[in-house]
C-alpha positions in Angstrom: -9.3 5.6 12.2 -6.0 3.7 12.0 -4.1 3.1 8.8 -5.1 -0.6 8.9 -8.8 0.4 9.2 -8.4 2.7 6.2 -7.0 -0.2 4.1 -9.9 -2.4 5.2 -12.5 0.1 4.1 -11.3 1.4 0.7 -12.2 -0.2 -2.6 -9.9 -2.6 -4.2 -7.9 -1.1 -7.1 -7.4 2.2 -5.2 -3.9 3.6 -5.7 -2.3 3.8 -2.3 1.0 4.2 -0.5 1.4 2.0 2.5 4.3 2.6 5.0 5.1 -0.5 7.1 7.8 -1.9 9.3 10.3 -4.4 8.0 12.2 -7.0 10.1 15.1 -4.7 11.2 12.7 -2.1 12.5 13.1 0.3 9.6 10.1 1.5 7.6 9.5 1.1 3.8 6.8 2.0 1.4 4.6 0.1 -1.0 3.2 2.4 -3.7 0.7 0.9 -6.1 -2.9 -0.4 -6.5 -4.6 -2.3 -3.7 -5.3 -5.7 -5.2 -6.6 -7.9 -2.4 -6.9 -8.1 1.4 -7.9 -10.4 4.2 -8.1 -10.2 7.9 -4.3 -10.0 8.4 -2.8 -8.8 5.1 -3.1 -6.5 2.1 -1.6 -7.0 -1.3 -0.3 -3.9 -3.2 0.7 -4.2 -6.9 3.9 -2.1 -7.3 6.3 -1.6 -10.2 8.4 -4.5 -8.8 5.4 -6.8 -8.5 3.0 -7.8 -5.7 3.9 -6.9 -2.2 2.1 -8.6 0.7 2.0 -6.5 3.8 0.9 -7.6 7.3 -1.7 -5.1 8.6 -0.1 -5.4 12.0 3.1 -3.8 10.5 1.3 -0.9 8.8 2.1 2.5 10.3 0.6 4.8 7.7 -1.5 4.6 4.5 -3.3 7.0 2.2 -4.8 7.2 -1.2 -2.6 8.8 -3.9 -3.3 10.3 -7.3 -2.4 8.6 -10.6 1.3 8.9 -11.6 2.1 11.8 -13.9 2.2 11.3 -17.6 5.6 10.5 -19.1 7.4 13.6 -20.4 8.0 13.7 -24.2 11.6 13.5 -25.2 
């Protein structure tokens, strides 16, 4: 199963990290909840907003647990 296949098969709202290639050939990650998908893209809601990722650029993806609770000050 490829990373793109994984993203096509998991339920929406799953918390994921998606590693994908950017224009200069380096990789970057989108960490957040999977909000939508179509035949060519997935949309991940991150702390910075919605990131649309081409499935053709995805090199790795996996489900991740919820973030840790904030520490009391």
